[in-house]
Structure formats: C-alpha cells, structure tokens
N, C-alpha and C positions, 0 to 999 in steps of 0.2 A: 840804566839805559838812557842814552842821549839821542834825541831826535831833532833834526834840523828840517824845517819846512819853510821855504821862502826866507823871510827875515827872522823867523821865530826859532827859539831853542826851548825844548822841553826835556826835563830830566825826570824820569820815572824811577821811583824808589819802592822797594819792598819792605825795608826796615829803616827806621830813623827815630829821632826824638825831637819833638817840638814843644818848647816850653816845659820840658820835663816829662811829657807824656809820650808813651811808646806808640810809634806809628807802624801799622802793618801794611800800609799802602798809601801812595800819594804821589804828588808831582810838584815840580817847580817850573814855571814857564816865564820866559822873557819874550813877549809877543813881538818886539821890534828891536833887534840887536843894533840897528843903525841909529835908532832914536829911543834909547832905553828910558822909559818913563815909569813903568810898573814891573814888579815881580809878583806873579800870581802863585801862591802856595795853596795846594789842596792836600788835605791829609785826613786819614781815618785810622782808627785803632781801637783796641780794647785793653784797658789798663786799670789800675787802681783809680777809684774816683777822686782820690786826693790829688792825682795828677791833673784831672779835669778841672778841679777847683782852682788849681794854679792858673789855668787859662783865664778864669774869671777874676782872679786877684792880681795878676801881673800884666795884663794887657790894659790898654786905655779904658776898657770896660769898667775897671775898678773905680774909675772916677765917677761913673754914673751910679755905681752900687754903693759908694760910700762905705759905711761900717758893715753892711750886709756881708760883703766878701770876707771880712775878718771874723765875723760872728759864726760862720758856718763850720761845722765839723762833719766829715763824711767818712764812711767805711764801705767796704765792698768794692766790686769791680763793675765797670760799665763801659759803654762805647763813647767814642769822641769823633765827631765830624767837624772839620775846621776849614774855613776859607779865609785866607789872609791876602789882601791886596796891598803890598808894600810899596809905597811911593819912592821912586828914585829921583824925584824932583822936589825941591823944598816947597814948591807952590801947591803941592798935592797933599791930601790928608790920608792917613791910614784908614782902610776899610776892612772890616772883618765880620764874619758871621759863622755860626756853627750850632752844634747841638751836643748836649750830653745825654746819652741814652742809658736808661735804667731797664733792667730785666729782672723779673722776680724769679731768681734761680737759687741754686745752693749758695752762691756768693752775692746775694741780693744786697742792694744799697740800703744804707741807713744814713739819714741826715738829721742833724740836731742843730737847732738854733740856740746857741749857748745862752744868750741873754734871758730868754723866756723859758728855757728848759723844754722846748717842744721837740719831741723825738719821734720821727717817722721811720717805719721799717717796711720791708717788702715792697719797695718802690718799683713801679712798672710804667714806663712811658718815656717822655723826653722833655728836656729843658732846652729851649732855643735862646740864642743870644746874638746880638749884632750891635752896631754902633748906637742904636736907639735904646738898648737895655736888654732886659731878660723877660722872657714870657714862657708860660706853660699852660696847657689845657688838658684836662682829663687824665692827669697822672694818677695812677692808683697807688694807694698806700694803706698802711695800717697804723692806727694810733691806739695803743693799749687795747687791742682786740677789736676795735671799731673800724671796719673797712671805710675808706674815704676816697673821694675824688678831689684832686687839688688843681688849682689854677694859680699862676703867679704873674704879676705884672709890675713893672717899675715905671714911675712917673717922675720927671724932673731929673736934675743932674746932681751927682755927688751927695755930699752931706745935706744939701738943701732939698734933695728928692725924697720920695717915699716908695715903699714897696708894699703892695697889696697881696695878701695871701687869701685865697678863696677855698673854703672847704665845703664839701657837700656829702651827704650820706643818707642812709635810711635806717631807722631804728624802731624796733617794736616796743610796745608798752611794757612787755615782759622784761626786755633788756633794760629799759629805763628804770623799772622798779628794782631790778637787781643792783644797778649802779647807784641809784639814788633812792633808798628805801623811804617810803611814805605810804600811809594808809589811803591817801587821796588818789593813788593810782587805781583804786577800785572803781573810780568813776570813769575811767578811760579804758578803751580797748582798741586793738588794731595796731597800726604803725604809721609813721610819718616820714616824709622826706623833709630835709632841712638844709639850710645853707648858713655858713658863718664866714663873714669877711673880717679880716684883721689887717689894719693899716698901721704900718710902722715907719717912723722917720728913720731914714738911713743913718743919720748922724748918731742915733741912739741905739742902733742895733747891737753893738758890741758891749753895751752896758748891762749890768745885772738888773733885772726887772725894769726894762725900758718902758716908757709910756706906750700904750697900745690902745687903739680905738677898735672896739669889737661891735659887730652888728650880727644878730641872729635873726633869721626869718624862716617861715614855713607857711604853706597854704593849708596845712593840717588835713589835706586830702588823705583818706584812708584811716583817719583817727575819729572814733566816736566818743562823745562826751555825754554821759548819762546825767544831764542837768536840764531843768526846764528852760524855756526860752526866757531871755535872749542869750543865755550862756551856752546851752547845750547844742549839740549838732550830731547828725548821723554821719557815718563814715564816708558816704558818697557825695558829700558837699564840701566846699572849700570855705575856709575862714582864715583871713590873714592874721598871723601872729608874728610879732617882732619884739626885739629887745636891743637896746643900744646902751653902751657904757664906755667909759674911758678909764683904763687901769693905769695908775701911775703911783710911784712910791711916795711916801710922806715927804721925802727930801725934795721931790720934784714938784710938789704942790699940794700934797695932802695936808689936812689940818688936824693936828692933834688937840684934844681938849678933854674935858671930863667925859669918861665913857667912850672915848674914841681911841682906838689902837693905831699902831703904826701900819705901814704898808699902804694899800690903796684906799684905806678908809679915812673919812667917810666916803662911800662909793655911791654915786648917783646913777640910777638905772631907769631908763625910759622904756615903757611897755606899750604895746598896741595889740588889741584883740578886736577884730572887726572894726566897727566904728568907734569903739571906746578906747580910752587910754589911761595910763597911770604913770606916775612919777614917784620913785622910791628913793629914800636915802638909807643905805645900810651902814651900820656902825658895828664896831667890835669892842666889847668891854675888856676890863683888866684880866678876866679869866680866859679870854680868847673866844668867847661866845658871840656869834654874829646875830644881829636882829635888826628890825626895821625901826628907825628912829622917827622918820617923818614920811608921810605918804599922801598923795593926792590922786583921786580917781575922778574921771570926768566921762559922762556918757555923751557919745556923739562927737568927741574931740579928744585931742591930746593935751593934758594940762601943761602949762608953761612954767609954773613955779610951784615950789613946795610951801606948805604952811609955815608960818614964822615960828611955831612952837611944836613940841613933840605931840604927835597925834595924826589922825586921819581926817582929811576933808573929802567930801563927796559933792559933786557939782554936775551940771549938765542937764540934758533932757532926753528921756526915752520916748520913742514914738509910740510904743505900746507895751503894756505889762499885764499879764494875767496872774493874779495872786494865788488862785486856786491850786495850780500845779506846784507852786512853791510851798504852800502850806502842807500839801500832801507829801512832798519830797522831804521836808524837815521832819514830819512825823515818822517817815520810814528810815531816814538816814541821819537823824539828829545826833547819833553817836559819833559821827565823823567830826562834829563841831565841838565835842567835849574835849577838855584837856587830856592828853595822853598820860597814862599812869606809868609808874616805874621808869620815868625818864628824868634825867638831871634837870634841875630847875631851868626854866626858860624865862626870857624877858617878859615883863608884864605886857599884856595886850595893849595895843595902841588905843588911847581914848578917842572917841569920835568927837571931832571939833564941831562947833556950830556950822551947819551946812544946809544946803537946800537942793533937792533933786526934783526935777519936773517930769511929769508923765503926761503925754498928750492924750492917750486913751488907756484908762485903767479899768480892768475887769475883775470882779470877784463874784463867781456864780452868775446869777442873773443881774447883778448890779453893774451898771456901766457909768463911768465917770469920765469927764473930759477936762483937760487943762488942770491937772492936779499938781499941787506943789507940796512936797513932803519935806518937813523941816527936821533936822537932827540937832541934838544938843547933848552935852555931857550930863550924866546922871550920877549923883553921889552914891 
C-alpha cells in the first residue's frame, strides 16, 4: 500500500525480508520527497532467532559488540522489532533500534555463548539494541535446571568494549546439597537469593575459554547458619557474602609450576563474609585434584595479599568473641571437622603460619578479658 500525505510517501507492507529476517508487518517512509534526507523503515516479525542474530552481526551494531556477535549460537523462534533510519545524505549517520523477543513456548529460544560453553534454555523476555549497544533486563531462562533472571549490558566500542552478563536466582539449601554434596550443608537451612556478574572483553568472546571476571554476591536473607557468633546467623537477618575471581587459561596468563595444572590455575579467589574477608589461591595437582595452596583470613577487613609460602595466615581484630558456645559446638559437632572416610586422598591440610588475631572483648563463662592477642604458630 502506498500513501501520499503532503510531501511524504509511506509504503506499508504485510510481508518482506529485512537483513534475512521474515517481516510480517512494517513500513518505509520518506518524510519529505522534495528534500529526501531520511528513509524510515519500521518492521516487525516472527522468525528463526538466527535471523534476528544476523541483525546484531551485520548492522553497524556489530562494531560495538566485537566478538560477541560471532560467539553467539541460537536456536528456536522469536520476534523481531526493528527501526532503521537510513540517511540519504552523507553528512548524516545511520540510526537503528529494536528488540529481539523471546517467548517460552514449544519452540522456545536457546542461546549458547560458544567460548565459555554457557547454554541457556527456555528464554522469556526481550533483548533491546540500538546505536549505543545491547541491553536486557529480567529475561527469564533456565541453566541446567536452575531458573534464572538475566540482564545484559555493553560498554565501550568494538573489540575494546566489554559485555556484562548479570544472573540472579533463588536456590534452596536442599538443591545446593544435591548439586554440590558436602556434609557441611547440615549446618545450613532455608534458601538464598544470589547474583552473579560476568564481565567479558568483546575481543575475547569468540575464543575458547576466554578471560572472564566473575563476581558472586548474596545478602543471605532466608538462610540460617547453625554456628556460634560471629559466623552463625538466623534466617531473618542479612549478612553480605561475596566472591570474586578472574578465570583465564594458562596461555592467557596462568602460571604452571610444581603442583599447578593448566587452565585457570592457580586461581585467586577473594571472599567476603560480613566484616571479614579471605583470599585464597587454588591449585590443581597432576592428578587433577583441586586444593587450597595459600590462604589469608582477616577479621574486620579484606586481606590484600597471600602469604609468601604454602599455608594459612590469620590476622585482624574481632570486636567480641564468646568461647563458651564454640566449645559446646565442637563437642556436639566435632565429627564434621574430622577427615572423611572412604574418600580418595585429599591434599594435606594447610599449615597455620605464624599469625596473630586480636579480640577486643573475650568471654569464657564468667571470665572477661579485654584487648586479647592470640598468637598462632606451626606445631610439628
């Protein structure tokens, strides 16, 4: 259908193809036939998502996405909404915006980021894009049976830019115990909300095992920990928990050495729990077994460096500590601290390095002590 209105011309279409995507409705408008500066194209359709991916990979948006556009693999069908402002004057720049729509139906979308093997199924929501990049909020998906909400944002241009993926979900202790068996789950009950942010350099996205910055966080609301203070907590209180790490292959910067395997090892992990913090170095031996090679724990702060040798260092100051509940807890739950039987050999426990922990107020029954300094040293 052609429509003329004053100086403008609009062509309405019911079927067409734009950048390989099937269009089920749209229009093309020349707002001023006497002075043609712009051609406005509006389109919508429902097609294989691989067609929608071509829009991301073959428009100028691909420059902002860098390797991300090449690293995505998609299946299923979805919707496409597209606005293109095509300049008819060399002094003007192309403008575009649109959305890729996902619906959790019989032909639901599946997206895989090839480099890191991340595969999401059952997507429900939309991915927006424009000249500035790609964004998404609240997209629902499934990762190996775990329901997720996903956000996406791009920062910077091309291979110099980054893409941030944000995942959030809710998981029960029973589900965590099933996925990651450990007797220590007996100390926890309830469930927790959590968030994971993954930051990927666009230039690395299409590589196998690209460098990836990961941050995990949770306020632990809804999770109870059956431990004495200051580690324990009831389910109705919050306590900040966080973990940060950078995953990269040995070729990209990992250091191999005695007892250190290929891949992301040695892997440095920063932890935070309330006001306390820890810094761990994980290594993998020749048999593939992963263990802690060095660790630093600090009360009241986050440690900035690891000990120079294999072992555990303890530092910082606790505002208060009641030893009575801890003595009682060890008497009741001491079996949790004993080595597990009928398990393959584990790395030797880390030796405690010469360390010192301060306690401002120490209590043991009726005994009260102030400004206590506890020293730790290795014992043969």
